[in-house]
C-alpha positions in Angstrom: 0.0 -0.3 0.1 1.3 3.6 -0.8 2.4 5.8 1.6 0.9 9.2 -0.6 -1.5 9.3 -3.1 -1.1 11.7 -5.9 -3.4 14.2 -5.5 -5.5 14.8 -8.7 -5.1 18.7 -9.5 -8.3 20.6 -8.4 -10.2 23.2 -10.3 -13.0 24.9 -10.5 -16.3 23.5 -13.5 -16.1 26.1 -16.2 -12.1 26.4 -16.2 -10.6 25.5 -19.6 -7.1 24.2 -19.6 -4.6 23.6 -22.3 -2.6 20.6 -21.5 0.8 21.0 -23.3 1.8 16.9 -22.7 -1.2 15.7 -24.2 -2.3 18.5 -26.4 -5.8 18.9 -25.6 -8.0 20.6 -23.9 -9.6 20.2 -20.5 -12.4 21.6 -18.5 -11.4 21.5 -15.0 -7.3 21.2 -14.1 -6.4 16.9 -15.6 -2.8 17.6 -15.8 0.0 19.3 -13.1 -0.1 22.5 -13.8 3.6 22.9 -15.3 2.1 20.9 -18.4 -1.0 23.2 -18.8 -1.6 26.8 -20.2 -4.6 28.0 -18.3 -7.8 29.2 -16.5 -9.0 30.4 -19.3 -12.9 31.4 -19.5 -13.8 29.3 -22.2 -13.3 25.8 -24.6 -12.2 28.4 -28.1 -10.0 30.6 -25.6 -8.0 26.8 -24.4 -7.9 25.9 -27.8 -6.5 29.1 -29.0 -3.6 28.8 -26.6 -1.1 28.1 -28.3 -1.6 30.6 -31.0 -2.3 33.0 -28.6 1.8 32.4 -26.5 3.5 32.6 -30.5 1.0 35.9 -30.6 2.6 37.2 -26.8 6.1 35.8 -27.6 6.2 37.5 -30.6 5.3 40.8 -29.8 7.4 40.3 -27.1 10.1 39.6 -29.5 10.3 42.9 -31.2 8.9 44.9 -28.7 12.1 47.3 -28.8 11.0 48.2 -25.2 12.7 45.0 -23.6 15.8 45.1 -26.7 16.9 48.7 -26.5 19.9 49.1 -24.3 20.1 52.5 -21.6 22.5 55.3 -22.8 21.9 54.7 -26.7 24.4 52.4 -26.8 22.7 50.2 -29.3 24.6 52.1 -32.1 28.0 50.4 -30.6 28.9 47.4 -32.4 28.2 43.9 -30.4 30.9 41.4 -29.9 30.3 39.8 -32.9 30.3 43.5 -34.7 30.9 44.4 -38.3 
């Protein structure tokens, strides 16, 4: 007999998640938090989870506020400069 049982993730009805491991939408978390995105308000939003993440990553990667160096140092060549 096992001393400890794996606790199933608790969730509320109506919360939707996207499981990264199984690549599927779940109502209420079925998988551990490390393997899922969410919660989302509805199933359709959870189904778009990977596209939403890709869109946000692209916005971050192309946002100059996250890549500017203080003091205008962007114009200086870096270690692999020209």
